DRENVEX-29115 format. One record per residue (C-alpha): chain; residue number from 1; x, z, y; residue in one letter. Coordinates in steps of 0.02 Angstrom, whole numbers, plus 50000, padded with zeros to 5 digits. Last residue first. Example, Ala and Ser with C-alpha at 12.3 -4.5 7.8 and 13.67 -1.06 7.14 Angstrom:
2
[r 'A'; 2; [50684; 50357; 49947]; 'S'] [r 'A'; 1; [50615; 50390; 49775]; 'A'] 
//
This chain:
226
[r 'A'; 226; [50870; 53750; 56409]; 'R'] [r 'A'; 225; [50908; 53764; 56594]; 'S'] [r 'A'; 224; [50956; 53607; 56687]; 'E'] [r 'A'; 223; [51040; 53639; 56855]; 'V'] [r 'A'; 222; [51068; 53500; 56981]; 'R'] [r 'A'; 221; [51182; 53514; 57133]; 'L'] [r 'A'; 220; [51191; 53356; 57239]; 'G'] [r 'A'; 219; [51312; 53414; 57373]; 'T'] [r 'A'; 218; [51451; 53541; 57401]; 'F'] [r 'A'; 217; [51587; 53550; 57533]; 'H'] [r 'A'; 216; [51740; 53663; 57538]; 'A'] [r 'A'; 215; [51864; 53726; 57668]; 'E'] [r 'A'; 214; [51986; 53841; 57578]; 'T'] [r 'A'; 213; [52113; 53972; 57629]; 'G'] [r 'A'; 212; [52075; 54088; 57483]; 'P'] [r 'A'; 211; [51960; 54028; 57343]; 'G'] [r 'A'; 210; [51786; 53952; 57347]; 'I'] [r 'A'; 209; [51630; 53970; 57240]; 'W'] [r 'A'; 208; [51452; 53901; 57253]; 'L'] [r 'A'; 207; [51341; 54011; 57145]; 'A'] [r 'A'; 206; [51228; 53996; 56993]; 'V'] [r 'A'; 205; [51126; 54144; 56931]; 'A'] [r 'A'; 204; [51129; 54238; 56767]; 'G'] [r 'A'; 203; [51112; 54244; 56579]; 'E'] [r 'A'; 202; [51239; 54307; 56454]; 'A'] [r 'A'; 201; [51302; 54235; 56291]; 'A'] [r 'A'; 200; [51469; 54326; 56301]; 'G'] [r 'A'; 199; [51545; 54382; 56466]; 'L'] [r 'A'; 198; [51718; 54321; 56414]; 'R'] [r 'A'; 197; [51668; 54144; 56373]; 'L'] [r 'A'; 196; [51760; 54110; 56211]; 'D'] [r 'A'; 195; [51763; 53925; 56168]; 'N'] [r 'A'; 194; [51821; 53861; 56338]; 'V'] [r 'A'; 193; [51847; 53674; 56350]; 'I'] [r 'A'; 192; [51930; 53582; 56496]; 'L'] [r 'A'; 191; [51935; 53396; 56538]; 'S'] [r 'A'; 190; [51777; 53362; 56439]; 'P'] [r 'A'; 189; [51753; 53189; 56362]; 'Q'] [r 'A'; 188; [51625; 53063; 56425]; 'E'] [r 'A'; 187; [51703; 53062; 56599]; 'A'] [r 'A'; 186; [51587; 53066; 56749]; 'G'] [r 'A'; 185; [51729; 53110; 56869]; 'H'] [r 'A'; 184; [51755; 53281; 56787]; 'V'] [r 'A'; 183; [51677; 53363; 56634]; 'F'] [r 'A'; 182; [51696; 53551; 56606]; 'L'] [r 'A'; 181; [51641; 53622; 56439]; 'Q'] [r 'A'; 180; [51574; 53796; 56403]; 'A'] [r 'A'; 179; [51559; 53896; 56241]; 'K'] [r 'A'; 178; [51496; 54075; 56216]; 'T'] [r 'A'; 177; [51315; 54024; 56190]; 'G'] [r 'A'; 176; [51295; 53848; 56256]; 'S'] [r 'A'; 175; [51355; 53792; 56427]; 'V'] [r 'A'; 174; [51386; 53615; 56493]; 'V'] [r 'A'; 173; [51472; 53601; 56662]; 'I'] [r 'A'; 172; [51473; 53435; 56755]; 'R'] [r 'A'; 171; [51589; 53390; 56898]; 'V'] [r 'A'; 170; [51585; 53250; 57026]; 'R'] [r 'A'; 169; [51731; 53246; 57148]; 'T'] [r 'A'; 168; [51706; 53202; 57332]; 'W'] [r 'A'; 167; [51870; 53188; 57426]; 'E'] [r 'A'; 166; [51947; 53327; 57531]; 'G'] [r 'A'; 165; [52101; 53349; 57422]; 'P'] [r 'A'; 164; [52123; 53212; 57291]; 'V'] [r 'A'; 163; [52108; 53255; 57106]; 'L'] [r 'A'; 162; [52169; 53177; 56943]; 'D'] [r 'A'; 161; [52138; 53298; 56800]; 'V'] [r 'A'; 160; [52252; 53425; 56717]; 'Y'] [r 'A'; 159; [52205; 53582; 56621]; 'S'] [r 'A'; 158; [52189; 53770; 56627]; 'E'] [r 'A'; 157; [52114; 53903; 56513]; 'Y'] [r 'A'; 156; [52230; 53881; 56364]; 'L'] [r 'A'; 155; [52388; 53834; 56460]; 'G'] [r 'A'; 154; [52472; 54004; 56441]; 'P'] [r 'A'; 153; [52361; 54132; 56351]; 'S'] [r 'A'; 152; [52409; 54309; 56405]; 'E'] [r 'A'; 151; [52500; 54267; 56567]; 'K'] [r 'A'; 150; [52388; 54123; 56619]; 'R'] [r 'A'; 149; [52230; 54222; 56577]; 'L'] [r 'A'; 148; [52292; 54371; 56678]; 'R'] [r 'A'; 147; [52342; 54262; 56826]; 'H'] [r 'A'; 146; [52176; 54169; 56828]; 'W'] [r 'A'; 145; [52067; 54324; 56837]; 'P'] [r 'A'; 144; [51994; 54398; 56676]; 'H'] [r 'A'; 143; [51914; 54569; 56703]; 'D'] [r 'A'; 142; [51802; 54542; 56855]; 'P'] [r 'A'; 141; [51758; 54401; 56847]; 'H'] [r 'A'; 140; [51788; 54269; 56714]; 'S'] [r 'A'; 139; [51905; 54126; 56755]; 'I'] [r 'A'; 138; [51922; 53943; 56703]; 'Y'] [r 'A'; 137; [52044; 53829; 56794]; 'Q'] [r 'A'; 136; [52072; 53646; 56829]; 'L'] [r 'A'; 135; [52224; 53569; 56918]; 'S'] [r 'A'; 134; [52351; 53686; 56837]; 'H'] [r 'A'; 133; [52438; 53554; 56731]; 'N'] [r 'A'; 132; [52473; 53459; 56892]; 'R'] [r 'A'; 131; [52571; 53609; 56955]; 'R'] [r 'A'; 130; [52679; 53604; 56800]; 'L'] [r 'A'; 129; [52708; 53418; 56825]; 'Q'] [r 'A'; 128; [52782; 53445; 57000]; 'D'] [r 'A'; 127; [52760; 53290; 57107]; 'D'] [r 'A'; 126; [52583; 53348; 57148]; 'A'] [r 'A'; 125; [52440; 53226; 57124]; 'R'] [r 'A'; 124; [52305; 53342; 57057]; 'G'] [r 'A'; 123; [52383; 53503; 57121]; 'N'] [r 'A'; 122; [52311; 53485; 57297]; 'T'] [r 'A'; 121; [52134; 53484; 57224]; 'P'] [r 'A'; 120; [52142; 53653; 57135]; 'R'] [r 'A'; 119; [51974; 53646; 57046]; 'L'] [r 'A'; 118; [51859; 53786; 56985]; 'Y'] [r 'A'; 117; [51762; 53839; 56831]; 'F'] [r 'A'; 116; [51680; 54009; 56841]; 'C'] [r 'A'; 115; [51600; 54147; 56735]; 'E'] [r 'A'; 114; [51517; 54292; 56826]; 'Y'] [r 'A'; 113; [51506; 54480; 56853]; 'R'] [r 'A'; 112; [51463; 54579; 57010]; 'L'] [r 'A'; 111; [51412; 54757; 56970]; 'P'] [r 'A'; 110; [51274; 54766; 57026]; 'D'] [r 'A'; 109; [51251; 54577; 57017]; 'K'] [r 'A'; 108; [51252; 54451; 56875]; 'Q'] [r 'A'; 107; [51315; 54273; 56883]; 'L'] [r 'A'; 106; [51286; 54164; 56730]; 'R'] [r 'A'; 105; [51376; 54029; 56831]; 'F'] [r 'A'; 104; [51511; 54013; 56963]; 'A'] [r 'A'; 103; [51549; 53839; 57028]; 'I'] [r 'A'; 102; [51710; 53777; 57103]; 'G'] [r 'A'; 101; [51827; 53746; 57249]; 'V'] [r 'A'; 100; [52008; 53799; 57276]; 'F'] [r 'A'; 99; [52085; 53694; 57415]; 'G'] [r 'A'; 98; [52261; 53734; 57353]; 'R'] [r 'A'; 97; [52311; 53875; 57470]; 'A'] [r 'A'; 96; [52477; 53956; 57423]; 'G'] [r 'A'; 95; [52554; 53938; 57594]; 'G'] [r 'A'; 94; [52607; 53785; 57693]; 'A'] [r 'A'; 93; [52432; 53709; 57698]; 'E'] [r 'A'; 92; [52350; 53865; 57771]; 'T'] [r 'A'; 91; [52346; 53817; 57956]; 'G'] [r 'A'; 90; [52198; 53699; 57943]; 'T'] [r 'A'; 89; [52094; 53747; 57792]; 'R'] [r 'A'; 88; [52160; 53693; 57623]; 'P'] [r 'A'; 87; [52051; 53561; 57539]; 'E'] [r 'A'; 86; [51896; 53555; 57432]; 'G'] [r 'A'; 85; [51763; 53426; 57396]; 'A'] [r 'A'; 84; [51624; 53456; 57270]; 'V'] [r 'A'; 83; [51490; 53350; 57188]; 'E'] [r 'A'; 82; [51374; 53446; 57073]; 'V'] [r 'A'; 81; [51307; 53446; 56896]; 'E'] [r 'A'; 80; [51238; 53588; 56791]; 'L'] [r 'A'; 79; [51203; 53605; 56608]; 'A'] [r 'A'; 78; [51105; 53713; 56487]; 'G'] [r 'A'; 77; [51113; 53885; 56408]; 'D'] [r 'A'; 76; [51090; 54047; 56504]; 'R'] [r 'A'; 75; [51051; 53996; 56682]; 'L'] [r 'A'; 74; [50938; 54086; 56805]; 'R'] [r 'A'; 73; [50808; 53989; 56903]; 'P'] [r 'A'; 72; [50819; 53981; 57093]; 'G'] [r 'A'; 71; [50915; 54046; 57242]; 'P'] [r 'A'; 70; [51098; 53987; 57246]; 'V'] [r 'A'; 69; [51225; 54126; 57269]; 'V'] [r 'A'; 68; [51362; 54092; 57396]; 'A'] [r 'A'; 67; [51541; 54138; 57353]; 'L'] [r 'A'; 66; [51698; 54226; 57412]; 'T'] [r 'A'; 65; [51753; 54374; 57305]; 'E'] [r 'A'; 64; [51890; 54482; 57379]; 'V'] [r 'A'; 63; [52079; 54490; 57350]; 'D'] [r 'A'; 62; [52149; 54497; 57526]; 'G'] [r 'A'; 61; [52074; 54442; 57689]; 'T'] [r 'A'; 60; [51902; 54411; 57762]; 'V'] [r 'A'; 59; [51905; 54439; 57950]; 'G'] [r 'A'; 58; [51791; 54293; 57990]; 'P'] [r 'A'; 57; [51692; 54233; 57837]; 'A'] [r 'A'; 56; [51783; 54119; 57716]; 'E'] [r 'A'; 55; [51728; 53938; 57719]; 'I'] [r 'A'; 54; [51583; 53843; 57642]; 'L'] [r 'A'; 53; [51506; 53679; 57701]; 'R'] [r 'A'; 52; [51339; 53625; 57627]; 'V'] [r 'A'; 51; [51314; 53439; 57616]; 'A'] [r 'A'; 50; [51221; 53285; 57675]; 'P'] [r 'A'; 49; [51325; 53134; 57622]; 'K'] [r 'A'; 48; [51427; 53002; 57715]; 'G'] [r 'A'; 47; [51596; 53088; 57701]; 'R'] [r 'A'; 46; [51522; 53254; 57757]; 'Y'] [r 'A'; 45; [51358; 53285; 57850]; 'S'] [r 'A'; 44; [51332; 53469; 57882]; 'V'] [r 'A'; 43; [51224; 53618; 57834]; 'A'] [r 'A'; 42; [51315; 53784; 57856]; 'E'] [r 'A'; 41; [51384; 53923; 57748]; 'A'] [r 'A'; 40; [51501; 54065; 57801]; 'M'] [r 'A'; 39; [51580; 54168; 57663]; 'V'] [r 'A'; 38; [51613; 54351; 57616]; 'N'] [r 'A'; 37; [51465; 54353; 57495]; 'L'] [r 'A'; 36; [51326; 54239; 57550]; 'R'] [r 'A'; 35; [51152; 54229; 57476]; 'E'] [r 'A'; 34; [51105; 54049; 57512]; 'L'] [r 'A'; 33; [50948; 54036; 57618]; 'R'] [r 'A'; 32; [51037; 53977; 57776]; 'E'] [r 'A'; 31; [51107; 53827; 57685]; 'A'] [r 'A'; 30; [50933; 53764; 57639]; 'E'] [r 'A'; 29; [50923; 53770; 57452]; 'L'] [r 'A'; 28; [50753; 53843; 57409]; 'L'] [r 'A'; 27; [50628; 53722; 57488]; 'D'] [r 'A'; 26; [50725; 53567; 57435]; 'S'] [r 'A'; 25; [50739; 53641; 57260]; 'A'] [r 'A'; 24; [50557; 53654; 57210]; 'L'] [r 'A'; 23; [50511; 53475; 57254]; 'G'] [r 'A'; 22; [50438; 53437; 57083]; 'A'] [r 'A'; 21; [50376; 53592; 56992]; 'P'] [r 'A'; 20; [50495; 53666; 56862]; 'A'] [r 'A'; 19; [50471; 53622; 56678]; 'G'] [r 'A'; 18; [50656; 53596; 56646]; 'F'] [r 'A'; 17; [50748; 53667; 56796]; 'A'] [r 'A'; 16; [50807; 53560; 56942]; 'V'] [r 'A'; 15; [50909; 53617; 57092]; 'L'] [r 'A'; 14; [50947; 53487; 57224]; 'V'] [r 'A'; 13; [51086; 53527; 57347]; 'L'] [r 'A'; 12; [51089; 53415; 57499]; 'A'] [r 'A'; 11; [50901; 53424; 57522]; 'S'] [r 'A'; 10; [50911; 53525; 57683]; 'R'] [r 'A'; 9; [51037; 53399; 57746]; 'I'] [r 'A'; 8; [50916; 53254; 57721]; 'S'] [r 'A'; 7; [50773; 53346; 57807]; 'R'] [r 'A'; 6; [50885; 53382; 57956]; 'I'] [r 'A'; 5; [50943; 53201; 57962]; 'M'] [r 'A'; 4; [50763; 53138; 57964]; 'T'] [r 'A'; 3; [50719; 53263; 58102]; 'E'] [r 'A'; 2; [50852; 53187; 58215]; 'P'] [r 'A'; 1; [50989; 53307; 58277]; 'M'] 
//
């Protein structure tokens, strides 16, 4: 692989914090430096852009966390932007896989706790309106998974947005105190608003997140801490 391509891939995710030295992110965000939890991460070129590809690690089954922690500044209040692409892995399309892809934030370890917004790309253009209404999701690990939130507060932590599996989708997350907003496709208005983040006004890391049976790609991550 040409050296120019290697440098481009290493810069696929760019992390920026207010006051941070220029060039900080390209040194921190090589795929091999992500802290992986039950996932495999590699640098690739995807749909014309350098990216990080995430899939479940071999042998991973059941209800386990699958994410890759990004080294760098911790986030309390601020914003982050990233382009994501998710689709079901080959052989999982007929099951419950939806191409789940998202971003965890305010992540804390020992024990593992985080907030997360994620997309279900195959729901975006489904013929079933109820599935469309579940295109975007907020969860809070470990006490508030999607099925608990859906049962206790139907429709409150989910929303619709147009999505296409495997295509780049730009998302922006704005966090302040116990409130978070998810913007999709560069829209001026949020597609999903959460006014009661379950971990409170915490501080923590940012992580790339995937769900079961997913092949996901990430590029152009920017984090602005305030």
